[in-house]
C-alpha positions in Angstrom: 114.9 131.8 97.7 112.0 134.0 98.5 109.8 137.2 97.9 108.6 137.4 101.3 109.5 137.7 104.8 108.3 138.3 108.6 109.9 141.6 109.3 109.0 145.1 109.2 105.1 144.6 108.4 104.7 148.5 108.9 105.5 149.6 105.1 102.5 147.3 103.2 101.7 149.6 100.8 98.7 152.0 100.3 98.9 154.1 97.5 95.8 156.3 96.8 92.5 156.0 94.9 91.8 153.4 92.3 89.5 154.0 88.8 88.2 151.7 85.9 86.6 155.0 83.9 88.7 157.4 82.1 91.7 157.5 82.2 93.3 160.1 85.2 96.0 162.4 85.1 99.3 159.9 86.2 99.8 160.4 89.7 102.9 161.5 91.0 105.7 158.7 92.3 107.0 160.7 95.3 103.2 161.1 96.0 102.8 157.5 96.1 105.7 156.6 98.0 104.8 159.0 100.3 101.9 157.2 101.5 103.4 153.7 101.9 104.0 153.5 105.7 99.6 154.1 106.3 99.1 150.7 106.9 98.2 149.2 110.1 100.2 145.7 109.9 99.6 142.8 111.9 102.4 139.6 112.2 99.9 137.5 114.5 97.2 136.3 116.1 96.0 134.0 118.5 92.5 133.3 119.8 92.1 131.7 123.8 92.0 128.5 124.3 87.6 129.0 125.2 87.5 131.0 122.7 86.2 134.4 123.7 89.4 136.5 123.4 91.8 137.0 120.7 95.2 139.0 121.0 97.4 140.2 118.5 100.7 141.5 117.9 100.3 145.2 115.7 102.9 147.5 115.1 102.1 151.2 115.9 101.4 154.8 114.8 101.8 158.0 116.2 99.1 160.3 116.1 99.7 161.4 113.0 100.0 158.5 111.7 103.8 157.5 111.2 104.8 154.3 112.2 107.1 154.1 115.0 108.9 151.1 114.5 107.7 149.9 117.8 104.7 146.9 118.5 102.8 145.7 121.5 100.2 143.3 121.7 96.2 144.2 122.4 93.9 141.7 123.7 90.0 142.0 123.1 86.5 140.2 123.5 85.1 138.4 120.7 81.8 139.9 122.1 83.0 143.3 122.3 86.2 144.3 120.5 86.3 147.9 121.6 87.5 148.3 124.9 91.5 146.5 124.3 94.1 145.6 126.7 97.8 146.5 125.5 100.6 144.3 126.2 103.8 145.3 126.5 107.0 145.0 128.0 108.2 148.2 127.0 107.9 151.6 128.2 107.4 155.1 126.4 110.9 156.2 126.1 112.1 152.6 124.6 111.6 150.6 121.4 110.3 147.7 121.4 109.5 145.3 119.4 106.4 142.5 120.5 105.7 139.3 118.7 105.1 135.4 118.6 102.1 135.2 121.4 101.0 132.2 122.5 98.1 131.3 125.4 98.4 129.5 128.6 96.2 126.4 128.3 93.6 127.9 131.2 93.9 131.2 128.8 94.8 133.4 132.3 98.0 134.5 130.6 100.0 135.5 127.5 103.9 134.1 126.5 105.5 136.6 123.9 108.8 137.4 123.3 109.9 141.3 123.7 113.4 143.0 122.5 112.5 145.4 125.4 115.9 145.0 127.2 117.2 145.4 123.5 118.4 141.3 123.8 115.2 139.6 122.8 113.8 137.8 125.6 110.4 135.7 126.9 107.7 137.2 128.9 105.0 135.7 130.3 101.6 138.9 131.0 98.7 137.8 133.4 95.8 139.2 131.2 93.6 137.6 133.4 90.5 140.2 134.9 92.4 140.2 138.6 95.9 141.2 137.6 95.4 143.2 134.2 98.1 146.2 135.7 100.5 143.4 136.4 103.7 144.2 134.2 105.0 141.4 132.3 107.4 139.3 133.8 110.6 138.1 132.6 111.0 134.4 131.9 114.3 133.9 130.4 118.2 136.2 130.3 120.0 134.4 127.7 121.8 135.6 124.9 121.2 134.4 121.5 117.9 133.9 119.2 114.3 133.0 120.6 111.4 131.6 118.5 108.3 130.1 118.5 107.2 129.8 122.1 104.7 127.7 123.1 103.3 126.1 126.6 103.2 122.7 128.0 99.4 120.6 128.2 99.6 121.4 132.1 100.7 124.8 132.0 103.6 124.8 133.9 106.4 124.9 131.2 106.9 126.8 128.2 108.9 125.4 125.5 110.8 127.3 123.0 113.8 127.2 120.1 116.9 129.0 120.9 119.9 129.6 119.0 123.1 130.5 121.9 125.2 133.3 120.8 123.8 133.3 117.9 125.5 136.3 115.4 122.6 137.0 113.3 119.2 136.3 113.4 117.9 132.5 112.1 116.7 132.0 108.5 118.7 132.1 105.2 116.5 135.8 104.1 119.0 137.4 106.8 122.1 139.1 106.0 124.9 136.3 106.4 128.1 136.8 108.6 130.8 138.9 107.1 133.2 136.2 105.9 136.9 137.5 106.5 140.3 136.0 107.6 140.1 132.5 108.3 136.7 131.8 107.9 135.2 130.1 110.6 133.2 126.6 110.9 131.7 126.9 113.7 128.1 126.4 113.8 124.9 127.6 116.0 122.3 125.2 116.8 119.0 125.8 117.4 117.9 124.1 120.3 114.5 123.1 122.0 114.5 124.9 125.3 111.6 124.9 127.9 111.8 127.2 131.0 109.9 126.3 134.0 107.2 128.9 135.4 107.5 128.3 138.9 111.6 128.4 139.3 112.6 129.9 135.9 115.4 127.1 135.1 116.4 127.4 131.7 116.3 124.1 130.0 118.5 122.8 126.2 117.0 119.9 126.2 118.2 118.4 122.5 121.3 117.9 121.5 124.3 120.4 120.6 124.6 119.0 117.6 121.2 118.7 116.5 119.5 122.0 114.6 115.4 122.1 115.3 113.2 123.7 113.1 110.0 123.0 114.2 108.2 120.7 117.8 104.8 120.0 118.7 104.0 118.8 122.2 102.8 115.4 123.2 99.3 115.6 123.9 101.0 114.2 127.8 103.1 116.8 127.9 106.3 113.8 128.6 107.6 114.7 124.7 107.8 116.1 121.4 107.8 115.9 118.0 110.4 117.6 116.2 112.3 118.5 113.0 115.9 118.7 113.1 118.9 117.4 111.3 122.6 117.9 112.1 125.2 120.5 111.5 124.2 124.1 110.1 120.8 125.1 110.2 120.2 127.1 106.8 121.3 124.7 104.5 120.5 121.2 106.5 116.6 122.1 106.6 116.4 120.3 103.1 117.6 116.7 104.7 115.5 117.5 108.2 114.0 114.7 109.5 111.0 113.9 111.7 112.1 112.7 115.4 110.8 112.6 118.9 112.3 114.3 121.6 112.0 112.9 125.2 112.3 115.5 128.4 115.3 114.0 129.1 117.0 114.9 126.4 116.4 111.4 124.4 116.0 111.5 120.7 114.0 108.5 118.1 114.3 108.6 114.7 110.6 108.7 113.5 110.7 109.2 109.7 113.4 110.2 106.8 111.6 111.6 104.1 112.2 111.4 100.4 112.1 115.6 100.4 111.3 118.2 102.6 108.7 118.0 105.8 107.3 120.6 107.6 104.7 121.2 109.8 104.7 118.6 112.7 101.6 117.6 115.0 100.6 115.4 117.1 97.1 113.5 117.2 94.8 113.8 120.5 95.7 110.8 121.6 99.5 110.8 120.8 99.6 108.0 118.5 100.5 109.3 115.1 102.0 112.2 114.3 101.0 114.1 110.7 103.1 116.7 108.9 103.2 118.2 105.2 105.9 117.1 103.1 107.0 117.2 99.2 109.3 119.1 97.2 109.9 122.9 99.0 112.4 125.4 97.8 112.4 127.9 100.6 112.0 126.6 104.4 109.0 128.3 105.8 107.1 128.3 102.4 105.2 124.9 103.2 103.5 122.9 100.4 103.2 119.0 99.7 100.7 116.4 101.3 99.5 115.6 103.9 101.0 112.3 105.7 100.3 110.7 108.5 103.1 108.3 110.6 103.0 106.2 113.9 104.5 108.3 117.0 106.9 105.0 117.3 107.7 105.3 113.9 106.9 103.3 111.0 105.4 103.4 107.4 104.0 107.3 106.4 100.7 107.1 104.6 99.9 109.5 102.4 96.5 111.1 102.8 96.0 113.4 100.6 98.0 112.2 96.6 96.4 113.4 94.0 95.0 116.5 95.4 94.8 119.4 93.3 95.9 122.2 96.1 98.8 122.8 98.0 97.9 122.1 101.8 100.3 124.5 103.6 99.1 124.7 107.6 97.4 121.9 109.3 96.0 120.8 113.1 94.6 117.4 114.3 90.5 118.3 114.1 89.9 114.7 115.8 91.7 111.5 116.3 90.0 110.8 112.6 89.9 114.7 111.2 93.1 117.0 109.9 91.8 120.9 109.5 94.5 122.1 106.8 94.7 125.5 104.9 95.7 124.8 101.4 96.8 127.1 98.3 94.5 126.3 96.0 94.9 127.5 92.2 96.1 131.0 93.8 93.5 131.2 96.5 93.4 130.8 99.9 90.9 127.7 101.5 90.6 125.5 104.8 89.6 121.7 104.5 88.9 118.7 106.3 89.9 115.2 105.6 89.0 112.7 107.0 91.1 110.0 108.1 88.9 106.9 107.9 87.0 107.6 104.5 90.1 110.1 102.6 87.0 112.3 102.5 88.3 115.8 101.8 85.8 118.7 102.9 86.1 122.8 102.0 85.5 124.6 105.2 85.7 127.8 103.5 87.8 129.5 100.2 88.1 132.9 98.8 90.4 134.9 96.8 91.7 136.2 99.6 94.9 135.6 102.3 94.6 134.0 105.8 97.5 135.0 107.9 100.1 138.1 107.9 100.3 137.5 104.0 104.0 137.2 105.2 106.5 134.5 103.8 104.4 131.0 105.0 102.0 132.8 106.9 99.1 131.1 105.8 96.5 129.4 109.0 94.0 129.8 111.6 94.5 130.0 115.3 91.5 127.8 116.6 90.1 127.5 120.4 90.5 124.4 122.3 87.2 123.0 120.8 88.1 124.3 117.4 84.7 125.7 117.2 86.0 129.3 117.3 88.9 130.2 114.9 90.9 133.9 114.3 92.6 135.0 111.4 94.3 138.1 109.5 92.0 138.7 106.4 93.2 141.0 103.5 93.4 140.7 99.4 94.3 142.7 96.9 91.5 145.5 97.3 91.3 145.1 101.4 93.8 145.8 103.2 94.5 143.4 106.5 92.3 143.4 109.6 91.6 140.6 112.8 88.7 138.5 112.5 87.3 135.7 114.4 84.0 133.3 115.2 83.3 130.7 113.0 85.2 129.5 110.3 83.9 131.4 107.0 81.5 133.0 109.6 84.6 135.9 111.0 83.5 138.7 112.6 85.8 141.8 111.7 87.7 142.4 115.0 89.4 145.6 114.1 89.3 148.6 111.9 92.6 150.1 111.8 92.8 150.6 108.3 89.2 151.2 107.2 89.9 154.4 105.5 92.3 153.5 103.1 91.8 152.0 99.3 94.0 151.4 96.9 95.0 153.0 94.1 96.1 150.3 92.3 93.4 148.9 89.5 91.4 145.8 89.7 92.6 142.1 89.9 91.5 139.7 87.5 91.7 135.8 87.9 93.2 134.6 84.4 93.8 131.3 83.5 95.7 129.6 80.7 97.5 126.6 79.0 100.5 125.5 77.2 101.9 122.3 77.0 98.9 120.4 78.2 99.8 122.7 81.5 96.7 124.3 83.2 98.1 127.6 84.1 97.1 130.5 86.5 97.4 133.9 87.2 96.2 137.1 88.1 96.0 140.1 86.1 96.5 143.8 87.7 95.0 146.4 85.5 96.1 149.7 85.6 94.8 152.4 87.7 93.5 154.3 85.1 92.4 152.0 83.0 90.5 153.1 79.8 89.7 149.9 77.5 90.3 152.7 74.6 93.7 152.8 75.5 97.0 150.2 75.1 98.8 150.1 77.8 102.1 148.7 79.2 102.7 144.9 80.6 105.1 144.3 83.8 105.2 140.3 84.4 106.3 140.1 87.8 107.6 136.3 88.8 107.4 134.8 92.3 110.5 133.9 93.9 110.5 130.1 95.2 110.0 128.3 93.3 108.1 126.6 95.1 105.4 129.3 96.0 102.4 131.2 94.3 101.1 134.6 94.1 98.2 134.6 96.2 95.6 138.0 96.6 97.2 139.8 98.8 97.3 143.5 100.1 100.7 144.9 98.3 103.5 145.2 100.5 106.7 147.6 99.7 109.2 145.4 99.4 109.3 145.0 95.7 105.7 146.0 95.0 104.8 145.7 91.5 101.1 147.5 92.7 103.0 150.5 92.1 103.5 149.7 88.5 100.0 149.6 88.1 99.3 153.0 90.0 101.2 154.1 87.3 99.6 152.9 84.6 100.8 149.5 83.6 99.2 146.0 83.4 100.6 143.4 85.9 100.9 140.2 85.0 101.0 137.7 88.6 102.0 134.3 86.7 102.0 130.7 89.0 103.6 128.9 86.2 104.8 124.7 86.2 106.7 124.5 89.3 104.4 126.9 92.0 102.1 125.6 94.3 98.5 125.3 94.1 97.4 122.8 92.1 99.1 119.8 93.4 102.6 118.0 94.1 102.3 117.1 90.4 102.7 120.8 89.0 105.0 122.0 92.0 107.7 119.3 90.9 106.9 120.1 87.1 110.4 121.9 86.3 112.8 119.5 88.0 115.7 119.1 86.1 113.8 121.8 83.4 114.7 125.3 85.4 113.7 128.0 82.5 112.0 125.7 80.1 108.8 124.8 80.7 108.2 127.4 83.7 109.6 129.9 81.4 107.3 129.0 78.4 104.1 128.8 80.7 104.8 132.3 81.8 105.0 133.8 78.0 102.1 131.7 77.5 100.5 133.7 79.6 102.2 137.2 77.7 100.8 136.0 74.7 97.4 135.7 76.6 97.1 138.9 78.4 98.4 140.4 74.8 95.5 138.8 72.8 92.7 139.6 75.3 93.8 143.5 76.7 94.6 146.2 75.5 98.4 145.9 75.7 101.5 147.4 73.5 102.9 144.5 72.3 106.2 146.6 72.1 105.7 148.1 75.8 105.9 144.9 77.7 108.5 144.0 80.8 109.8 141.7 83.2 110.9 141.6 87.0 111.1 139.1 90.1 113.1 138.7 92.5 114.9 135.3 93.8 113.9 132.7 91.3 111.6 135.7 89.4 115.2 137.2 89.5 116.9 134.3 88.0 113.8 133.9 85.9 114.3 137.9 84.4 118.2 137.1 83.7 117.1 133.9 82.2 114.3 135.5 79.9 116.0 138.0 78.4 118.9 135.8 77.0 116.0 133.2 75.5 114.1 136.2 73.6 113.9 139.4 72.8 110.1 139.9 72.9 110.6 142.4 76.7 111.5 145.7 75.6 112.9 146.4 79.5 114.0 143.9 82.8 114.5 144.6 86.3 116.7 141.4 88.1 116.1 141.1 92.1 118.8 139.1 93.9 118.4 137.0 90.4 120.5 134.0 89.8 123.2 133.6 86.8 125.6 131.2 86.6 123.9 127.4 88.4 127.6 126.0 88.3 129.2 128.9 90.2 126.4 130.0 92.2 126.4 125.7 93.7 129.7 127.0 95.4 128.6 130.4 96.4 125.2 130.4 98.1 124.5 128.8 102.0 121.3 126.7 100.9 123.2 124.6 98.7 121.1 121.5 99.5 118.0 122.1 98.1 120.1 122.3 94.2 120.1 118.8 94.1 116.7 118.0 94.7 116.0 119.9 92.1 119.3 119.5 89.7 119.1 115.8 90.6 123.1 115.4 91.8 125.6 117.9 92.8 127.0 120.3 90.1 130.3 118.1 90.6 128.8 114.6 89.2 126.5 116.2 86.8 127.5 120.1 85.5 125.4 119.6 82.4 121.7 120.3 83.8 123.5 123.2 85.7 124.2 124.9 82.5 121.7 124.0 80.6 119.6 126.5 82.9 122.4 129.2 83.7 121.8 132.5 81.9 124.9 133.0 81.3 125.4 130.2 78.7 123.2 132.4 76.5 124.5 135.5 77.6 125.8 136.6 74.8 121.7 137.0 73.7 120.4 140.0 75.9 119.6 143.4 74.1 116.8 143.9 76.7 118.3 146.7 79.1 118.0 145.4 82.5 118.4 146.2 86.3 119.9 144.9 88.8 119.6 144.9 92.4 120.7 142.9 95.2 121.6 142.5 99.0 125.3 143.4 99.8 125.3 140.1 102.1 122.2 137.7 100.4 123.3 134.3 101.5 120.4 132.7 99.1 121.5 134.3 96.0 124.6 136.0 96.7 125.8 139.2 94.9 128.1 138.0 92.7 125.3 136.1 90.6 124.4 139.8 90.2 127.4 141.3 89.6 128.3 138.4 87.1 125.2 139.6 84.7 125.5 142.9 84.7 129.1 143.0 84.2 128.8 140.9 81.3 125.9 143.0 80.2 127.8 146.2 80.4 130.8 144.3 78.3 128.3 143.6 75.4 127.2 147.3 76.1 123.3 146.5 76.9 122.5 149.4 78.8 122.3 148.0 82.7 122.7 149.4 85.7 123.8 147.3 89.2 122.9 148.7 92.9 123.9 146.6 95.8 122.3 147.3 98.9 124.8 147.7 102.2 124.2 145.2 105.2 121.6 143.9 103.1 120.7 140.1 103.3 118.1 138.5 100.5 115.3 140.3 102.5 115.5 143.9 101.9 115.0 145.0 105.8 115.9 149.0 105.4 113.3 151.0 104.4 115.1 153.0 102.7 116.5 150.3 100.7 113.2 149.3 100.2 111.8 152.5 98.9 114.8 153.2 96.3 114.1 149.8 95.3 110.6 151.4 94.1 111.8 154.1 92.7 114.5 152.5 90.7 111.8 149.9 89.2 109.2 152.3 88.5 111.7 155.1 86.6 113.7 152.0 84.8 110.6 150.7 83.4 109.1 154.4 82.9 112.2 155.0 80.7 112.2 151.5 78.5 108.4 151.2 78.3 106.9 154.5 78.8 104.4 156.1 76.2 106.7 157.5 73.7 
């Protein structure tokens, strides 16, 4: 259950200018909302194999700073980044979105996906000095969904993932296909596909009944490492296995993980495959331990048992070393592990995010010799920009957001304890903070639950930093079940939803109220997805919260089991199906305790949400209305789990602030 997405990056937030001095006049809500589109955003960065150039995908603005809803690719030299080559398959008279960049092995060409012709297709652009004026070449003419292009080691073939005739974009965040009449059981499989650069011949390699999630070329270019599962893709990711796939389509099972797995990568000599495995609640939100297994199959080896962090991306540095990114107690880091000694060396860590800041995107782009890296860097106080150079000594390449300043308050890294657990979180101060005043506090619980609040420039979708701009403290807790403190911590809420994790949150509220000037009678709670569930749960367990906003929540785990499109994730957390052990589901269901609710609660959801279906929110709202609890229910038409429409995103912001102002505002 997610809170972030790779779509609509152009709406990341920037509000006005923050102050930690005396209280200032409260800014107008509409003034803040109207400035939300000012951030230049980047969806990807890729460094050339020789480490001399960097390419990135950037959402474009017009001369007045307004978003055009088009994204293009830019290429610059690391040594002199000011002159930039613009690459796009679009034209001035068309809309286009260019994404998923991949450099050719010789660094002369860029492969990318573009919807300039309507249907997304695979293109190649020559970015060598000789042919810069040549327009990109369209390699495919397919109908369906394309993703994840990657060049073969010899540069003669490009692989990609393709879902033929897909009625929608892949992934459970997207709006589900409406079910009317006789519900069709047709399954659309995402298959590993290749296209020959010379002939443009397209071949679907993986079996027609197999859904491929991720892949990596073998060093010799003769096969792939893939994670895949039979059947429907969104649901069966939770039981995906590791395979090798030969160019002739033959698949061989290499490893069957006990839980979830992601990030398969061949070693440089082709003898081993590394991956990340552990308890993961969402496809794309990776965290766990790092493992290796022989490419021919055999026993998997856990390289990071007991690590107090959550690795989320990796690449082989050599046959004996793996470089990885990690969530480390709420921060992001880059580290290297030696397979011989087991030693972990921290290469960089900071209170910021490297990657687009989108769902699960915490990664580096490395040159072939791995001496140079490119990243998107951002934090609570610094908007996103492209950086490149030696790891930890990156040089800023872009400065599109140099005039932006946060209007929210300062952010403090805080820690507290509960029941023997060490818990971390982030506390955002009111923008007008004055220690002589008392302020309201809103708790924002992240989605997942296997996820974490990390330091990023706030986005428009469910942007609670806006509450700080309007004069509230905002607490972003990372309770048990979150990434950042190792697998034991992430597994800490199995069969215990709403108990240990919720009490970790309450202990954090107690700590903030004790240490900071918070009015204990003006405390609220909110969240999206798992955070929406925790909001519903909170108001059934305590009257501590005086206002609540639940986004895409879960009110009844028993009925949810038969309504959602990703049911397989639940057995990993509850230990059995709802049909085999309904008691464990009922124990954590807000509807079990619904008569306890007194807290005014705003309920928000997308009409076609497959992860947290709208009936779950309606059921909760209906009960509150029946018992006379102040409530409001808003269903956003055509939306999935992620709310994509800018109009709908801004409506959520307005309603959220107005709801908390109504029930938590100064009297």
